[in-house]
C-alpha positions as CSV (number, residue, x, y, z in Angstrom):
1,M,78.0,49.1,-50.0
2,T,78.6,45.6,-48.5
3,A,79.3,42.7,-50.1
4,K,75.7,41.1,-48.7
5,R,74.0,44.0,-49.8
6,T,75.4,43.7,-53.5
7,L,74.5,40.1,-53.5
8,E,71.1,40.9,-52.3
9,R,70.6,43.2,-54.8
10,L,71.4,40.9,-57.4
11,I,69.1,38.3,-56.2
12,A,66.4,40.5,-56.1
13,H,67.2,41.6,-60.1
14,H,67.3,37.8,-61.3
15,F,65.2,36.2,-58.8
16,P,62.1,38.8,-57.4
17,G,61.0,37.7,-54.1
18,A,64.0,35.2,-53.3
19,Q,65.7,35.7,-49.9
20,L,70.0,35.3,-49.8
21,Q,70.2,32.9,-46.6
22,S,74.1,32.6,-47.2
23,F,77.1,33.1,-49.0
24,S,80.8,31.7,-49.7
25,P,84.0,31.9,-51.9
26,L,84.5,29.0,-53.9
27,A,87.8,27.9,-55.5
28,G,87.6,29.3,-58.9
29,G,89.7,30.2,-62.2
30,V,92.7,32.7,-61.8
31,S,90.7,35.2,-63.9
32,A,87.3,34.7,-62.2
33,D,86.0,35.6,-58.9
34,V,83.3,32.5,-57.8
35,S,81.1,32.4,-54.8
36,L,78.0,30.0,-53.7
37,L,74.8,31.7,-53.2
38,E,71.9,29.7,-50.6
39,L,68.7,31.4,-51.5
40,I,65.0,30.6,-50.4
41,L,62.9,31.6,-53.6
42,A,59.6,33.4,-53.2
43,D,57.5,30.2,-52.9
44,G,60.0,29.1,-50.2
45,T,62.0,26.8,-52.1
46,P,65.5,26.4,-51.4
47,R,68.2,27.1,-53.9
48,K,72.2,26.8,-54.3
49,L,73.4,29.0,-57.4
50,V,76.9,29.6,-58.1
51,L,77.9,33.1,-59.1
52,R,80.7,33.5,-61.3
53,A,82.3,37.1,-62.0
54,H,85.1,38.1,-64.6
55,G,88.0,39.4,-62.5
56,K,90.4,42.2,-63.3
57,R,92.8,39.6,-65.1
58,H,90.3,37.9,-67.4
59,C,91.3,36.7,-70.5
60,G,89.6,33.7,-71.5
61,L,85.6,33.7,-73.3
62,P,83.6,37.1,-73.6
63,L,81.0,36.8,-71.2
64,V,78.0,36.0,-73.7
65,T,80.4,33.4,-75.6
66,E,80.9,31.4,-72.5
67,F,77.2,31.7,-71.2
68,D,75.9,30.7,-74.9
69,L,78.4,27.7,-74.9
70,L,77.4,26.5,-71.6
71,R,73.7,26.7,-73.0
72,A,74.7,24.5,-76.1
73,L,76.8,21.9,-73.8
74,A,73.9,21.6,-71.2
75,S,71.4,21.1,-74.2
76,A,73.7,18.4,-75.8
77,S,73.6,16.6,-72.5
78,L,77.3,17.3,-71.6
79,P,77.8,17.3,-67.7
80,V,78.1,20.9,-66.8
81,P,76.5,23.5,-64.6
82,E,73.3,24.7,-66.3
83,P,73.5,28.3,-67.0
84,L,70.6,30.1,-65.6
85,D,71.7,34.1,-66.4
86,K,73.9,36.7,-66.7
87,D,74.7,40.3,-66.8
88,E,77.4,42.4,-68.3
89,S,76.3,46.0,-67.7
90,N,78.0,46.6,-64.6
91,A,75.2,48.2,-62.9
92,I,75.3,45.6,-60.0
93,L,78.9,44.5,-59.8
94,E,82.3,45.9,-61.2
95,H,82.4,42.7,-63.4
96,P,80.0,40.8,-65.6
97,Y,78.9,38.0,-64.4
98,V,76.9,34.6,-65.0
99,L,74.5,32.8,-62.6
100,L,75.0,29.0,-62.7
101,E,73.3,26.4,-61.0
102,Y,74.8,24.6,-58.3
103,V,76.3,21.0,-58.7
104,E,76.5,18.8,-55.5
105,G,79.9,17.1,-55.3
106,S,83.1,17.2,-54.8
107,T,86.5,17.8,-56.9
108,E,88.4,15.7,-54.5
109,I,90.1,12.4,-55.6
110,P,90.3,10.0,-52.5
111,S,93.7,8.1,-52.6
112,D,92.0,5.1,-53.0
113,C,90.4,5.8,-56.3
114,V,92.8,7.9,-58.3
115,G,93.2,5.2,-61.0
116,E,89.3,4.6,-61.6
117,R,88.9,8.2,-61.9
118,I,91.8,8.9,-64.1
119,D,90.4,6.8,-66.3
120,A,86.7,8.4,-65.8
121,M,88.8,11.7,-66.8
122,A,90.0,10.4,-69.8
123,Q,86.5,8.9,-71.2
124,Q,84.9,12.3,-70.4
125,L,87.1,13.8,-72.5
126,V,86.3,11.6,-75.0
127,A,83.1,12.3,-75.1
128,I,83.9,16.1,-75.5
129,H,86.1,15.6,-78.5
130,Q,83.2,13.6,-80.0
131,S,80.8,15.8,-79.8
132,D,78.8,17.7,-82.3
133,T,80.4,21.3,-82.9
134,A,77.7,22.6,-85.2
135,A,75.5,24.6,-82.5
136,L,78.2,26.1,-80.4
137,P,78.7,29.9,-80.4
138,A,81.8,31.1,-82.4
139,L,85.1,29.8,-80.7
140,P,89.0,30.7,-80.7
141,P,91.1,28.4,-83.2
142,R,93.4,26.1,-81.7
143,S,95.2,24.4,-84.1
144,D,99.0,25.1,-84.3
145,P,100.8,25.3,-81.2
146,V,104.4,26.4,-82.6
147,P,103.9,29.7,-83.2
148,E,102.7,30.3,-79.5
149,L,105.4,28.2,-78.2
150,L,107.9,29.9,-79.6
151,G,107.1,32.9,-77.6
152,F,106.7,30.5,-74.3
153,L,110.1,29.5,-75.0
154,G,111.7,33.0,-74.3
155,E,115.4,33.4,-74.8
156,D,116.2,30.5,-72.4
157,A,119.1,28.9,-73.6
158,E,118.4,25.4,-72.9
159,W,115.8,25.8,-75.6
160,D,117.9,26.9,-78.4
161,R,117.9,23.6,-80.3
162,L,114.3,23.7,-79.9
163,R,113.4,26.8,-80.8
164,A,116.2,25.9,-83.8
165,A,113.7,22.8,-84.7
166,L,110.5,24.7,-84.5
167,R,111.9,27.5,-87.2
168,L,112.7,24.2,-89.4
169,L,109.2,22.9,-88.9
170,G,107.3,26.1,-89.8
171,D,103.6,26.1,-89.5
172,C,101.9,23.5,-88.2
173,P,98.4,23.3,-87.8
174,S,95.9,20.0,-87.5
175,T,94.6,18.0,-90.0
176,S,92.7,16.1,-87.9
177,R,88.8,16.5,-86.8
178,I,88.1,19.6,-85.2
179,S,87.2,19.1,-81.9
180,L,85.3,20.9,-79.2
181,L,88.4,21.8,-76.3
182,H,88.0,22.7,-72.9
183,G,91.2,24.0,-72.3
184,D,92.1,23.6,-69.2
185,Y,91.4,20.2,-68.3
186,W,92.3,19.2,-65.4
187,P,91.2,17.4,-61.9
188,Q,90.2,21.0,-60.4
189,N,87.6,21.3,-62.9
190,I,85.8,18.4,-62.6
191,I,83.2,17.8,-60.0
192,W,83.0,14.0,-58.8
193,K,79.2,12.6,-57.6
194,N,78.8,9.0,-56.5
195,N,82.1,8.0,-58.2
196,A,81.0,9.4,-61.3
197,V,81.5,12.9,-63.4
198,A,78.6,15.6,-62.2
199,A,79.8,18.4,-64.1
200,V,83.0,19.6,-66.1
201,I,83.2,23.1,-64.9
202,D,85.6,26.5,-65.7
203,W,84.9,26.8,-69.5
204,E,86.3,30.1,-70.3
205,D,89.5,28.9,-71.8
206,A,87.3,26.7,-74.4
207,G,88.1,26.8,-78.3
208,L,87.9,24.5,-81.5
209,G,90.9,22.9,-83.0
210,D,93.1,20.1,-82.4
211,P,92.1,17.7,-79.3
212,I,95.6,16.4,-78.9
213,S,96.1,19.6,-77.1
214,D,93.6,19.1,-74.0
215,V,95.5,15.7,-74.1
216,A,98.8,17.1,-73.4
217,C,97.0,19.9,-70.7
218,A,95.7,17.1,-68.8
219,C,98.9,14.6,-69.2
220,L,101.1,17.7,-67.6
221,E,98.2,18.7,-64.9
222,L,98.5,14.8,-63.8
223,S,102.0,14.9,-63.2
224,Y,101.9,17.4,-61.4
225,L,99.7,15.7,-58.9
226,Y,100.5,11.8,-59.6
227,G,104.1,11.8,-61.6
228,Q,104.3,10.2,-65.0
229,E,102.5,7.1,-64.1
230,G,99.2,9.2,-63.5
231,A,100.0,10.9,-67.1
232,A,100.5,7.3,-68.9
233,Q,97.6,5.8,-67.7
234,F,95.2,9.0,-68.8
235,S,97.0,8.9,-72.1
236,E,96.4,5.1,-72.4
237,S,93.1,5.5,-71.4
238,Y,92.2,7.7,-73.9
239,Q,93.8,6.3,-76.9
240,K,91.4,3.5,-76.4
241,A,89.0,5.5,-77.8
242,L,90.9,8.0,-80.2
243,P,94.3,8.3,-81.4
244,V,97.2,10.4,-80.7
245,D,99.8,11.2,-82.8
246,P,103.0,11.1,-81.1
247,F,104.6,13.8,-82.7
248,R,102.0,16.4,-82.3
249,F,101.4,15.1,-78.6
250,A,105.3,16.2,-78.3
251,L,104.7,19.5,-79.8
252,W,101.0,20.4,-77.3
253,Q,103.6,18.7,-74.7
254,A,106.3,21.4,-74.8
255,Y,103.5,24.1,-75.6
256,V,101.6,23.5,-72.4
257,A,104.6,23.0,-70.3
258,A,106.4,26.1,-71.3
259,S,103.3,28.2,-70.9
260,G,102.8,27.0,-67.4
261,V,106.4,27.5,-66.9
262,Q,105.5,31.1,-68.0
263,S,102.4,32.1,-66.1
264,M,102.4,29.4,-63.2
265,G,103.9,32.1,-60.6
266,N,100.4,34.2,-61.2
267,W,98.4,31.2,-60.3
268,G,98.3,32.5,-56.3
269,L,100.1,29.2,-55.6
270,P,102.6,28.7,-52.4
271,P,106.3,29.1,-53.5
272,E,107.2,25.9,-53.0
273,R,104.4,24.3,-55.0
274,V,105.5,26.3,-58.1
275,A,109.0,25.6,-57.9
276,S,108.3,21.9,-57.9
277,M,105.5,22.4,-60.7
278,R,108.0,24.4,-62.8
279,M,111.1,21.6,-62.2
280,V,108.3,19.0,-63.6
281,A,106.8,21.5,-66.4
282,R,110.8,22.0,-67.6
283,A,111.6,18.0,-67.5
284,S,108.5,18.0,-69.9
285,I,109.9,20.1,-72.5
286,R,113.4,18.3,-72.3
287,E,111.0,15.3,-72.9
288,A,108.8,16.6,-75.8
289,T,112.4,18.1,-77.5
290,T,113.5,14.6,-77.6
291,K,110.4,13.9,-80.0
292,I,110.4,16.9,-81.8
293,I,114.2,17.0,-82.8
294,R,114.6,14.0,-85.2
């Protein structure tokens, strides 16, 4: 069956009487296939939807959890795509999928408003971390970077001193307020419209735990794109509202950088881009090491 016929079956299942006008791929997560579907509903109304199907390499939240999380966040007036429906039967598609309302806008950041949007990103992350977690579905904990960090470092001899310091440190769970975590907070997961955040997308790595983990993730991603100045601006803007403990930041900085070094070869990026990012990530681990070894 062709892709068009399969999507026509999907639309007929969820929107009886609607007609599929067009479909096209969208940039999505490594473990999801994302498409824009343009429909004409039975009453003649045009509608745009996003189809997000879990791929073979999906390792994030279960479909039902992801759907319920988006529904809770939308109800709390956080800027997320409205979840419309889901299917995990594999009767139409090979993998489970969710249907989301399409959010108009772009993930691109024009060069003349980088600083302004970095500040807006930080303010939006503060709002996410300050949101009420009582109505959320069960999410995985993300509170202690040390155990996984040791695994991410592997046997690379350059990190011998860091591994020794981490083993002496032992378990290091957060004692701060438990927050909702996005888990992959970077510019490509933010849709902008009229120079404001229209939606934060791709919540498959969400969790509950130490908010500094999200700050470290955003800072590393911004350093790939805008160097240390972009990362520093984000951190400073975030800390105008919420404090960031320097030692815990160093732990999470090493965590996200080492995780990236291990996995970025699977992100579908050009080899030269991977090599450049790997250099930045390893430099970030070195910087974090100077703050962890005291």
